[in-house]
N, C-alpha and C positions, 0 to 999 in steps of 0.2 A: 353503213359506210364507216362510221366511227369505229366500230368493233374491228372491222377488217384492217383499218389503219393501225390500230393499236397492236393487232397481231403481227403486222409487218414491222412495226417500229421496235417491238420488244426484242427480237433477235439482234437488231442493229444496235440497240442499247447495250446488250450483253457483249457483243463483239467490240463495241467502242470502249466499254469498261476494261475488257481484256487487253485492248491495245494500250490503254493508259498504264495498266500494270506492267505490261511488257516493256514499254518505254521507260518506266521508272526503274525497273530492274536493269535495263540496259544502261541507264544513266549512272546507277550505282557501280556497275561493273566497269564502265568507262572511267569513272573517277579513280578506281584503283589502278587502272592501267596508266592514266595520265598523271597520277600523283603517286609514284612508287617510292614514297619516303618512308623510312623506318625510324621509329624512336631509338635514339642512340645516346650513349652516355657522354655528357659534357662535364668538365671539371669546373666547379663553381668558385673554388677558393684555393690558394696555393697549398700544396702538400709537399713536404720535404722528402727527399729520398730516404727510404727506410721507415718512414712514418706509416702507420696503418691507415688505410683508406676507410672512411665512414660514409654512410648514406648521405650525410649533410654535405659532403664534398662533391656530390654528383647531382646531375639533373638530366632528365630525358628531354632531348630535342629532336625534331624530325629532320633527317638527313637523307638525301637521295642516295640509294645504294649503288654500288658499282664504282667505276672510275679508278679501281685499284686502291681505294682508300681502306686502310686497316682500322676498322672501328669496332667497338663492342656494343651490341644491341642492348637496349635498356632492359629487355627481358632477362638478360644474364647478369643483372646487378648483384645477385646473391653469390656469384662466383668471384666478385671483385671486393665487396665489402669485407673488411677484416683482414685483407692481405696487404703487404707492404708495397709502397711505391718504389719501383726500381730506379726511377729517375725523379728529379724535382718536377712536380706537376704545376703548370701555370693555369690560372683561372682563365676560362674562355677557350681552352684547348679541348679537342675531342680526345677521349681516352682510347688508347689502342693496346693491343696485347703486350707490346714491348714495354709499356709503362708499368706493368704489374708484375711483381715477383721480387726475388731477393735483390737488394740494392747493388747496382753495378755502376756506382757513382762515387767519386769522379772517374772519368775515363783515364786510361793509361797515359802517363806523361803529363797529366794535368793535376791541379790541386785547387782547393778552396781556401781562400784567405778571408778571415773575418776582420772587418775594418770598422772602426768607430769613426763615423763621419760627423764632423761638427756642423752646426748650423751655418748655412751659407757656402758649404763646401760640396754640396750635392744638389741636383735639380729637385724642385718640388715634384711630388707624385712619382718619385723613383719607384719602380716596381720590378718584381721578378720577371725575368725574360728580357729586360733592357740590355742593350749593348752599350758599354761605356768605355771611355778612355780614362785611365788612372794617372793622375798627376802626383808624383812623389814630391815631398818637401825638399827644398834645397838645403844642403848642409851649411850651417852657419859658419861664417868666417872663411869659406873656401871660395877663392876667386877663380874664374876660368883661366886655365893654363894656355900658353901659346900652342898653336896647332903643330904637333911634331910630325916628323916624317912617318909615313905609314909603316906599321910593324904589326906582327901577329897580336901583340898585346893591345895596341891601339884599335885593331879591328874588333877584338873582344869587347873593349870598352865602348866602341861605337854600337855594337850589337846591344849592349846593356842600355845605351841611351835611347834606343828605339821606343816609341810610344807603347805603353802597356794597354792592351785591349782585353777587356774581360766581359763576362756575362753575369748579370746579377741573378743569383739563384734564390735569394730570400732577403727580406728587409724586415727590421724590427720597428718598434714604435720609438720615436724620440723620447729621451728621458727629460727630466726637469731642466736640464741645461741645454737641451736641443741636440744632444748627440744621438745619432741613429746608427745602429750596427747593421751592416750589410754583408752578406756572403758573396764573394766574387770568385767565379770560376775562370782560371787562366792557366797558362803553362806553369809547370812546377817552379822554374827559376823565377818567373815573374811574381808568383805567389810568395816566394821566400823574400824577395825584395820588398814587396808590399808589407809583409808581416814585420820586417825589420824597421821599415819607415813609419809604421803605425805608432811607435813609441815617441816620435818626434813631437815637440810642443806645437809646431805649426800644423801638423796633421796632414792626412792624405785627402785629396780632392778627386772627384769624378765628374766627368762631363758626358752628357748623353750624345751618342753617335746617331747619325741618320739611319733609318731603317734600311737594312741590306748592306750596311757598311761592315767591314771586317777589321 
């Protein structure tokens, strides 16, 4: 009786073992279907436009494919390292094909102004990618004039008085006197005004704008 029971149970054990293997293989296949993420290149530190991209500037992170997102797979890192950044790259951003190649920065009609910001004239932790409003120093000894009748000249002056909004593209380290140099991307006229005001003793100030503000 015992021998016949063993003869009956042995095939069942084999079939049961095969079932476990099949289930395990199915679980592995399902994991690939349910988790269709692809290692993708992420920027780990700021890279200026025109600067050569290094392996230390990149990191592989899993990202779900599709959704129309233009990303570069981590397997293609050799096609990126050693090439220039076409645009300023911000830490934490996914790298895409438009970011790599000959520099196309700044865009037409815009310019980058380098500004020395004194301590207390900029927010702490100011970083590339921040949107800021630029506050120009008042001209000493100049009092506000009475409001004249609207003219073409006054309209131009009013346009110049509009708040200057810029995007921070790079920041340096504060020197021993607390002055930090920041690169600000804005329209060309505004950049010229900021560059001229940077020589003022009172200096230029920037305030951080809320996310999504223009």
